[in-house]
Each structure stands twice: as structure tokens, then as C-alpha cells.
Rosetta silent file (secondary structure, phi, psi, omega in degrees, C-alpha in Angstrom):
SEQUENCE: MKVTFLGTGTSQGIPVIGSTHPVCLSTDPKDKRLRVSVLIEWDRYTYVIDCGPDFRQQMLNAQCTRLDGVIFTHEHADHTAGLDDIRPFYFKQGDIPIYAHSRVLKALKDRFDYIFETENKYAGAPGVTPIKIENKPFEVGNLTVVPISGMHYKLQVFGFRFLQFAYLTDMKTIREEEIDKLKGVKVLVVNALRETEHISHFNLEEALELIDKVKPERAYLTHISHMLGFHDEVEKKLPKNVFLAYDNLQIKI
SCORE:     score description
SCORE:     0.000 S_00000001
   1 L     0.000  133.266 -177.078  120.291  114.387  101.944 S_00000001
   2 E  -113.343  130.083  179.978  118.147  112.005   99.956 S_00000001
   3 E  -117.272  126.248  173.046  114.777  112.884   98.496 S_00000001
   4 E  -109.822  133.472  173.184  112.262  110.265   97.291 S_00000001
   5 E   -81.545  105.953  173.657  109.273  111.343   95.146 S_00000001
   6 E   -76.640  -38.505 -177.197  106.497  109.201   96.663 S_00000001
   7 E  -148.882  150.392  179.901  103.860  110.739   94.473 S_00000001
   8 L  -137.262    6.461  178.543  103.982  113.323   91.618 S_00000001
   9 E   -96.683  172.419 -176.344  100.358  113.527   90.498 S_00000001
  10 L   -79.171 -173.814 -174.828   97.530  115.893   90.928 S_00000001
  11 L   -64.052  -21.004  172.969   94.588  115.294   93.287 S_00000001
  12 L   -92.865   -8.282 -178.140   92.974  112.660   91.058 S_00000001
  13 L    66.565  168.966  177.994   96.317  110.817   90.364 S_00000001
  14 E  -126.134  126.847    0.071   97.101  109.331   86.995 S_00000001
  15 L   -74.233  160.080  179.022   95.387  107.403   85.627 S_00000001
  16 L   -81.582  140.468 -177.180   92.275  109.208   86.392 S_00000001
  17 L   -58.897  127.803  179.321   89.318  106.855   87.172 S_00000001
  18 L    82.196   -5.579 -172.379   87.344  106.176   84.248 S_00000001
  19 L   -82.483  142.928  172.925   89.411  108.291   81.853 S_00000001
  20 L  -108.692   16.986 -178.236   90.207  107.245   78.320 S_00000001
  21 L   -65.615  145.839 -174.729   92.694  110.052   77.869 S_00000001
  22 L   -56.553  -38.513  179.953   95.889  108.747   76.105 S_00000001
  23 L   -60.791  -42.989  175.006   98.099  109.645   79.104 S_00000001
  24 L   -67.749  -21.443 -177.654   95.803  107.621   81.325 S_00000001
  25 L   -98.365    0.706 -179.816   95.991  104.615   79.063 S_00000001
  26 L   -64.752  144.448  175.260   99.895  104.797   78.880 S_00000001
  27 L  -100.697    9.371  176.770  101.937  101.710   79.866 S_00000001
  28 L   -76.770  128.058  170.375  105.009  103.824   80.747 S_00000001
  29 H   -55.004  -32.612 -177.354  105.445  103.640   84.488 S_00000001
  30 H   -71.533  -11.675  172.877  106.510  107.222   84.488 S_00000001
  31 H   -94.397    4.204 -178.980  102.970  108.316   83.361 S_00000001
  32 L  -106.127  109.963 -169.122  101.497  106.571   86.385 S_00000001
  33 E  -122.191  115.194  171.627  101.327  109.090   89.212 S_00000001
  34 L   -73.160  175.301 -178.867  100.240  108.748   92.862 S_00000001
  35 E   -72.853  157.748 -157.762   99.142  111.889   94.864 S_00000001
  36 L   -80.580  144.361  179.386  101.895  114.173   95.524 S_00000001
  37 E  -177.908  152.979  171.489  104.384  113.766   98.438 S_00000001
  38 E  -134.400  150.909  172.781  108.142  113.370   99.126 S_00000001
  39 E  -103.382  126.343  174.994  110.215  111.496  101.652 S_00000001
  40 E  -110.551  130.931  179.388  113.249  113.401  102.946 S_00000001
  41 E  -132.690  130.032  166.435  116.100  111.623  104.670 S_00000001
  42 E  -150.795  151.371 -171.803  119.231  112.793  106.157 S_00000001
  43 L    46.014 -129.926 -178.858  121.599  111.571  108.883 S_00000001
  44 L   -91.683    6.505 -167.194  119.266  109.486  111.097 S_00000001
  45 E  -100.268  147.097  176.017  116.191  111.343  110.268 S_00000001
  46 E  -133.845  115.688 -175.679  113.081  110.699  108.120 S_00000001
  47 E  -129.905  156.804  168.763  110.298  113.098  107.320 S_00000001
  48 E  -118.720  149.173  164.088  107.468  113.239  104.788 S_00000001
  49 E   -98.310  100.729  177.704  105.907  116.343  103.236 S_00000001
  50 L    84.670  148.904  168.606  102.150  115.597  103.126 S_00000001
  51 L  -145.980   96.466 -179.241  100.417  112.190  103.432 S_00000001
  52 L   -82.791 -165.811 -174.607   97.648  111.854  101.006 S_00000001
  53 L   -74.407    1.420  172.769   95.264  108.926  100.269 S_00000001
  54 L  -105.432   11.428 -170.150   98.144  106.930   98.745 S_00000001
  55 H   -55.842  -44.846 -175.436  100.281  107.207  101.813 S_00000001
  56 H   -61.015  -54.382 -178.747  100.177  103.431  102.706 S_00000001
  57 H   -62.336  -42.723  178.377  101.244  102.294   99.219 S_00000001
  58 H   -51.927  -50.914  177.554  103.832  104.999   99.143 S_00000001
  59 H   -64.189  -35.773  175.578  105.457  103.861  102.331 S_00000001
  60 H   -72.144  -32.052  174.639  105.570  100.361  101.190 S_00000001
  61 H   -61.162  -44.980 -172.353  107.003  101.292   97.778 S_00000001
  62 H   -80.208  -10.828 -176.269  109.806  103.346   99.599 S_00000001
  63 L    54.298   38.155 -175.619  110.366  100.463  102.118 S_00000001
  64 L   -75.539  136.510  179.117  110.158  103.158  104.777 S_00000001
  65 L  -118.588   -3.288 -177.737  110.553  101.634  108.320 S_00000001
  66 L  -150.927  142.244  175.753  110.719  104.822  110.456 S_00000001
  67 L  -141.738  114.920  178.152  109.033  108.233  110.430 S_00000001
  68 L   -89.993    1.186  168.294  110.006  111.125  112.612 S_00000001
  69 E   167.398  165.020  175.975  107.243  113.460  111.444 S_00000001
  70 E  -120.871  129.658 -178.269  104.883  114.650  108.828 S_00000001
  71 E  -113.604  127.707 -173.758  105.072  118.285  107.561 S_00000001
  72 L  -108.036  139.038 -175.807  101.872  119.597  105.923 S_00000001
  73 L   -88.402  -39.970 -176.756  101.682  122.200  103.080 S_00000001
  74 L  -170.736  179.259 -167.166   97.912  122.673  103.482 S_00000001
  75 L   -89.777  -10.707 -177.669   94.648  120.876  104.361 S_00000001
  76 L   -57.610  150.606 -167.345   93.372  119.560  101.131 S_00000001
  77 H   -62.291  -37.140 -172.287   92.424  115.824  100.959 S_00000001
  78 H   -73.666   -1.749  173.239   94.935  114.797   98.425 S_00000001
  79 H  -118.314   -1.731 -178.779   97.689  116.021  100.924 S_00000001
  80 H  -134.159  -15.966 -168.330   96.039  114.802  104.208 S_00000001
  81 L   -66.351   -5.573 -173.007   93.654  111.927  103.683 S_00000001
  82 L  -103.066   12.504 -176.573   96.324  109.216  104.628 S_00000001
  83 H   -52.174  -40.959  178.903   96.857  110.501  108.123 S_00000001
  84 H   -61.592  -15.800 -178.764   95.371  107.348  109.670 S_00000001
  85 H   -88.417   10.683  168.765   98.020  105.209  107.942 S_00000001
  86 H   -76.743   -4.781 -176.846  100.712  106.523  110.289 S_00000001
  87 H   -49.502  -51.119 -172.363   99.501  103.656  112.575 S_00000001
  88 H   -69.488  -32.808  174.975  102.226  101.152  112.108 S_00000001
  89 H   -65.329  -49.339 -175.789  104.862  103.920  112.780 S_00000001
  90 H   -56.919  -39.686 -175.005  102.866  104.988  115.916 S_00000001
  91 H   -70.295  -27.902 -179.846  102.672  101.359  117.307 S_00000001
  92 H   -88.629  -32.532 -168.045  106.517  101.114  117.036 S_00000001
  93 H  -107.433  -24.137 -166.230  107.397  104.699  117.927 S_00000001
  94 L    90.617 -169.589 -174.568  104.710  106.319  119.857 S_00000001
  95 L   -55.155  139.959 -173.717  103.001  109.694  118.926 S_00000001
  96 E  -107.222  128.376 -178.145  104.191  110.953  115.597 S_00000001
  97 E   -69.195  138.661  168.293  104.977  114.733  115.313 S_00000001
  98 E  -125.055  138.784 -172.465  102.963  116.621  112.742 S_00000001
  99 E  -122.180  127.271 -174.654  103.816  120.145  111.726 S_00000001
 100 E  -171.524  151.817  170.553  101.317  122.411  110.182 S_00000001
 101 L   -44.968  156.010 -177.953   99.673  125.815  110.181 S_00000001
 102 H   -66.177  -32.246  175.898   97.113  126.351  112.947 S_00000001
 103 H   -62.278  -46.940 -175.782   94.364  126.411  110.294 S_00000001
 104 H   -80.915  -22.216  172.878   95.458  122.938  108.931 S_00000001
 105 H   -71.094  -31.692 -177.000   95.769  121.456  112.446 S_00000001
 106 H   -75.025  -38.202 -176.147   92.129  122.408  113.194 S_00000001
 107 H   -66.741  -36.164  175.508   91.121  120.901  109.869 S_00000001
 108 H   -72.201  -32.157 -178.970   92.870  117.721  110.671 S_00000001
 109 H   -69.587  -34.679  179.525   91.455  117.669  114.241 S_00000001
 110 H   -65.922  -54.128 -173.190   88.047  118.124  112.653 S_00000001
 111 H   -78.824  -36.365 -175.341   88.453  115.249  110.079 S_00000001
 112 L  -116.977   47.558 -168.149   90.496  112.871  112.389 S_00000001
 113 H   -60.961  -31.463 -176.222   88.981  113.772  115.703 S_00000001
 114 H   -72.177  -20.929  175.176   89.594  110.224  117.039 S_00000001
 115 H   -77.111  -32.481  179.527   93.338  110.625  116.487 S_00000001
 116 H   -95.349   -3.620  177.098   93.411  113.743  118.656 S_00000001
 117 L   -52.798  136.054  177.186   91.119  112.386  121.249 S_00000001
 118 L  -113.320  -19.033 -178.868   92.505  112.458  124.853 S_00000001
 119 L  -117.435  136.702  179.688   89.707  110.829  126.748 S_00000001
 120 L    55.841   31.894 -170.633   88.308  107.325  126.066 S_00000001
 121 L   -71.186  139.528  171.566   90.512  107.071  122.903 S_00000001
 122 L   -59.694  129.952 -172.122   90.155  103.992  120.776 S_00000001
 123 L   -62.371  -31.669  178.462   93.031  101.717  121.436 S_00000001
 124 L   -80.514  -11.143 -176.614   93.782  101.069  117.736 S_00000001
 125 L   -75.444  149.189  172.104   94.018  104.796  116.797 S_00000001
 126 L   -65.337  160.701  167.412   97.296  106.534  116.010 S_00000001
 127 L  -119.501  157.659 -176.437   98.542  109.375  118.157 S_00000001
 128 E  -142.752  161.887  167.485  100.282  112.584  116.953 S_00000001
 129 E  -118.771  102.806 -179.340  102.071  115.578  118.619 S_00000001
 130 E   -74.537  140.363  175.779  100.808  118.621  116.807 S_00000001
 131 E  -124.320  107.080 -175.667  103.245  121.371  116.256 S_00000001
 132 E   -73.498  134.205  177.299  102.016  124.664  115.016 S_00000001
 133 L  -118.627  145.238  178.427  104.212  126.382  112.402 S_00000001
 134 L  -117.069 -173.532  176.388  104.016  130.011  111.183 S_00000001
 135 L   -85.786   64.631  171.532  105.921  131.759  108.402 S_00000001
 136 L  -150.653  157.074 -176.342  109.175  131.635  110.247 S_00000001
 137 L   -57.757  151.019 -178.663  111.905  129.015  110.531 S_00000001
 138 E  -140.192  163.610 -173.562  111.309  125.907  112.636 S_00000001
 139 E  -101.557  136.558  168.783  113.366  122.974  113.758 S_00000001
 140 E  -135.828  126.544 -171.756  113.008  119.417  112.453 S_00000001
 141 L    51.091 -119.993  178.861  115.557  116.828  113.578 S_00000001
 142 L  -123.240   38.010  174.894  118.846  118.792  113.604 S_00000001
 143 E  -125.209  150.528  171.637  117.864  121.076  110.641 S_00000001
 144 E   -94.726  128.087  177.572  116.177  124.526  110.414 S_00000001
 145 E  -114.064  137.592  177.573  113.398  124.513  107.820 S_00000001
 146 E  -107.451  118.441  179.358  112.318  127.714  106.191 S_00000001
 147 E   -74.969  140.986  171.909  108.690  128.045  105.213 S_00000001
 148 E  -115.884  107.747 -168.707  107.792  129.630  101.859 S_00000001
 149 E   -89.325  138.000  177.383  104.312  130.965  101.940 S_00000001
 150 E  -141.291 -175.522  178.453  102.247  131.174   98.727 S_00000001
 151 E  -123.817  134.869  177.621   98.602  131.195   97.510 S_00000001
 152 E  -109.176   77.827 -160.776   96.674  128.280   96.201 S_00000001
 153 L    64.675 -111.394  176.006   93.905  130.462   94.696 S_00000001
 154 L   -96.638   -0.523 -178.358   92.564  132.030   97.883 S_00000001
 155 E  -100.346  120.151  175.661   94.131  129.509  100.243 S_00000001
 156 E   -65.092  141.740  179.993   97.551  130.074  101.887 S_00000001
 157 E  -132.342  154.781  168.844   99.828  127.175  101.470 S_00000001
 158 E  -105.866  131.847  157.564  103.400  126.479  102.678 S_00000001
 159 E  -102.148  171.840 -168.716  106.397  125.261  100.788 S_00000001
 160 E  -142.090  136.686  177.590  109.504  124.369  102.676 S_00000001
 161 E  -106.451  131.648  175.461  113.363  124.890  102.218 S_00000001
 162 E  -123.248   97.596  179.910  115.674  122.284  103.742 S_00000001
 163 L    53.206 -108.655  178.472  119.267  123.794  103.380 S_00000001
 164 L   -88.595    3.872 -170.859  119.854  123.417   99.608 S_00000001
 165 E  -123.296  136.608  172.687  116.739  121.699   98.692 S_00000001
 166 E  -127.762  152.471 -178.528  113.121  123.491   98.434 S_00000001
 167 E  -134.985  122.467  172.817  109.857  121.964   97.810 S_00000001
 168 L  -129.530  134.939  168.682  106.647  123.782   96.581 S_00000001
 169 L  -136.924  158.277  176.091  103.337  122.453   95.634 S_00000001
 170 L    70.111   11.140 -174.894   99.874  123.782   95.038 S_00000001
 171 L   -87.836  144.735 -179.611  101.180  127.244   94.377 S_00000001
 172 L  -117.649  -48.722  176.252   99.458  129.752   92.110 S_00000001
 173 E  -123.817  151.677  177.398  101.033  133.039   93.468 S_00000001
 174 L  -157.833  132.318 -175.188  104.042  133.835   95.465 S_00000001
 175 L   -71.302  151.488  178.976  105.296  137.185   96.702 S_00000001
 176 H   -59.862  -33.200 -179.407  108.926  138.375   95.776 S_00000001
 177 H   -73.596  -21.646  174.624  109.959  138.382   99.391 S_00000001
 178 H   -77.835  -39.441  176.840  108.939  134.660   99.528 S_00000001
 179 H   -64.686  -31.271 -178.379  110.886  133.931   96.304 S_00000001
 180 H   -62.890  -28.948 -175.985  113.973  135.682   97.845 S_00000001
 181 H   -70.432  -17.980  176.693  113.968  132.822  100.529 S_00000001
 182 H   -84.105  -12.834 -177.239  114.651  130.439   97.641 S_00000001
 183 L   -64.652  131.112  171.158  117.782  132.059   96.322 S_00000001
 184 L   105.016  -17.875 -177.706  120.753  129.992   96.540 S_00000001
 185 L   -66.218  153.154 -176.784  119.056  126.498   96.597 S_00000001
 186 L   -91.810  -35.961 -177.178  120.673  123.902   94.550 S_00000001
 187 E  -130.352  122.710 -174.747  117.447  121.812   93.931 S_00000001
 188 E  -125.995  134.735  174.475  113.973  123.343   93.561 S_00000001
 189 E  -114.084  131.161 -173.696  110.783  121.280   93.187 S_00000001
 190 E  -141.568  141.373  170.519  107.721  123.210   91.885 S_00000001
 191 E   -63.580  139.073  179.492  104.224  122.338   90.837 S_00000001
 192 L  -150.138   89.411 -167.447  103.348  122.407   87.151 S_00000001
 193 L   -65.140  -50.918 -168.198   99.734  121.133   86.582 S_00000001
 194 L  -164.718  175.600  172.364   99.371  121.530   82.725 S_00000001
 195 L   -74.960  -36.512  179.157  100.144  123.864   79.910 S_00000001
 196 L   -78.038  162.630 -175.438   96.925  125.739   79.945 S_00000001
 197 L   -62.624  144.453 -179.577   96.045  128.358   82.620 S_00000001
 198 L  -138.001  149.277  179.016   94.454  126.988   85.920 S_00000001
 199 L   -69.362  -20.323 -172.574   92.976  129.070   88.643 S_00000001
 200 L  -131.418    3.360 -177.504   94.833  127.635   91.576 S_00000001
 201 L  -136.067  146.808  172.205   98.041  126.011   90.306 S_00000001
 202 L   -51.686  139.078  165.326  101.130  127.110   88.391 S_00000001
 203 L   -95.952 -178.648  179.939  100.878  125.933   84.735 S_00000001
 204 H   -55.522  -39.139 -175.704  104.147  124.863   82.964 S_00000001
 205 H   -69.587  -39.957  176.350  105.006  128.454   81.875 S_00000001
 206 H   -72.206  -27.852  177.327  104.593  129.856   85.220 S_00000001
 207 H   -68.088  -39.921  176.971  106.504  127.194   86.902 S_00000001
 208 H   -64.094  -31.418 -179.826  109.423  127.808   84.511 S_00000001
 209 H   -65.759  -46.253 -178.485  109.170  131.578   85.075 S_00000001
 210 H   -60.693  -45.397 -175.388  109.697  130.887   88.930 S_00000001
 211 H   -65.058  -42.820  171.614  112.596  128.544   88.211 S_00000001
 212 H   -47.113  -41.832 -171.125  114.172  131.228   85.997 S_00000001
 213 H   -78.679  -40.219 -178.729  113.870  133.815   88.923 S_00000001
 214 H   -73.480  -39.780  177.589  115.415  131.307   91.484 S_00000001
 215 L    60.085   62.511  170.150  118.042  129.868   89.179 S_00000001
 216 L   -77.609  168.910  177.778  118.708  126.519   90.963 S_00000001
 217 L   -64.349  -44.806 -178.252  121.284  124.132   89.709 S_00000001
 218 E  -131.394  147.797  168.183  118.451  121.550   89.037 S_00000001
 219 E  -138.923  150.251 -172.496  114.617  121.808   89.185 S_00000001
 220 E  -127.348  139.485  176.151  111.909  119.072   89.176 S_00000001
 221 E   -96.659  134.325  171.152  108.235  119.545   88.198 S_00000001
 222 E  -143.087 -172.740 -171.701  105.574  117.787   90.206 S_00000001
 223 L    59.144   52.648 -172.137  101.805  117.837   90.960 S_00000001
 224 E   -98.852  148.649  171.472  101.389  116.968   87.299 S_00000001
 225 L  -103.569  170.621  175.582   98.123  116.131   85.647 S_00000001
 226 H   -67.436  -21.313  176.043   97.507  113.963   82.575 S_00000001
 227 H   -68.002  -17.685  170.475   96.797  117.072   80.716 S_00000001
 228 H   -69.074  -24.719  171.516  100.362  117.965   80.639 S_00000001
 229 L   117.757 -178.053 -177.527  101.184  115.164   78.392 S_00000001
 230 L   -70.097  136.416 -174.226  103.299  112.053   78.183 S_00000001
 231 H   -44.640  -68.482 -166.605  106.384  112.062   80.548 S_00000001
 232 H   -63.297  -36.173  177.761  109.070  111.479   77.970 S_00000001
 233 H   -66.813  -45.975  176.807  107.611  113.859   75.383 S_00000001
 234 H   -61.654  -41.697 -176.861  107.274  116.755   77.815 S_00000001
 235 H   -56.211  -37.316 -174.924  110.789  116.329   79.231 S_00000001
 236 H   -61.677  -22.841 -176.545  112.252  116.759   75.746 S_00000001
 237 H   -93.640  -10.322 -178.099  110.865  120.318   75.644 S_00000001
 238 L   -84.865  155.989  173.084  112.215  121.506   78.956 S_00000001
 239 L   -47.337  152.271 -178.264  115.314  123.516   79.717 S_00000001
 240 L   -58.815  -19.687 -179.800  118.407  121.313   80.316 S_00000001
 241 L  -101.634    4.496 -178.344  118.314  121.872   84.007 S_00000001
 242 E  -114.480  128.071 -179.052  114.596  121.079   84.380 S_00000001
 243 E  -127.074  148.691  165.192  113.110  117.615   84.661 S_00000001
 244 E   -75.099  124.489  169.507  109.713  116.019   85.257 S_00000001
 245 L   -57.571  167.155  170.708  109.657  114.181   88.612 S_00000001
 246 L  -154.922  157.381 -177.010  108.199  110.749   88.525 S_00000001
 247 L   -61.893  122.640  176.907  106.937  108.375   91.230 S_00000001
 248 L    88.872    3.250  175.442  109.916  106.655   93.062 S_00000001
 249 L   -67.610  131.603 -179.270  112.461  108.872   91.583 S_00000001
 250 E  -121.127  135.277  177.350  115.256  109.413   94.176 S_00000001
 251 E  -125.487  158.395  178.712  117.639  112.383   94.099 S_00000001
 252 E  -122.759  138.493  179.058  120.575  113.374   96.365 S_00000001
 253 L  -125.655    0.000    0.000  121.537  116.886   97.415 S_00000001
């Protein structure tokens, strides 16, 4: 299995528009972060988790030529706003499966009603096959995916486990029974917004506490804001098995 970090930034991305923060002015490519998403490839299958407003550029950067489906963590714009940009895949492949909680599917239908239209549909619009997921395992390709439910302040969000790989983003709290689903993973990705407390995201300390509970072989931090600091400086302070993810990083599990 190969995982490509398409984006590792928070909802505003880095650099933030109009910001003069030193990290936003950095010339290090690792300090430039698109909105958070990953591309997961195994055997002949290709899936993405979330498709935010940078989706088109991310697909070009990854030289992605096929998409078997999009799996959504939740409905916020930085995770869903790029749905229209699945059009090139739709034109080649037909309807693209999308996997999401029923609440998220409703939000997508409200925002992208023309994509879900069944009568008098605009010819240039993409098409999707909505697949409702709940907090129980479901199938994608030839794998069983295990959802990991957590809370993003007061909003329920899903993380996902693919065999020995697990991906969590926009988590603030997670119950012990959900953490138990992560035990035994070799690679864990988890959000770490900044060092100071945040109402709806893990800060660095909380992310490291979760990693210590799960004890993966390797862990990568994502959904990073400019307030966490410069990539190279932050990574020097992390435990030896914990790394800052960065855009276009590829790892194999």
C-alpha cells in the first residue's frame, strides 16, 4: 500500500492569505501546505480521503489518472469543496463512488445539488454513486475499512483504518473503544494543529498522547497550521518514531 499526502495544512492552508507570519513567508517547500487529504493506492485500486478546494491541483501534483472513490471524514468545506473537480475522472470512468455518513451525504447534496440531479441534469456535471457508511466496517475495492469515530468539537467525524494504516483528521476527542480499533497499526496519521489548546482539534500534546496510547511503528502529523512552527524545527523536537507529514510525501506500508 502506498499513501501520498496530497495536502497537510489546516482549513486556510499555508501560507495564509495576507499573512506576514514567518512560517507563511518561509521559502521551504515543506512549509507550504494545501488543504488536508491523502491518496491511498494498493493492488489496482486508488482512493482519496476527502477532496477539498485544492483537489484539482493535488491530482495534478500526484499525476493521478484513475479514481475509484472518495471517502469523506466530514462535511466541512476544506474536506469537500473540490467535489466538482472529479469531472475528468467521471468523463473517463462514469459515476464515482463516494462514501460518507448520511449527514455528510445530505450536506453534499445540498451544496452540489446539480451533481446529484437525476432529471434534466446538466451534461457537463459529474456523477456520483453515494454510499452511506456508519460506524462499522465497509468494503472498498478488495479491502475492509474500519471507521474510527471521534468528535470535532460537537461534530462527529470519521477516521479510517486500512489494514496496518490508519488516518485521523479534525479530531478533538475520541473514546477509548474507538482508540482500541487502532491498536496494532504500523502507521498512524493524526491531526496536530498547533502547540496551544484548540476547541476542535488536537494540539501537538494531545496528538502525541494518542500516538503513545496506540503505539504504532511510525506516526505522521497532519492538518498543521502555521502556528505550529517551521517544519524542520518542529520535527527535531518530536519522538524518534513521529514525523511531520508534508505535501507530496509518499510512504509505503
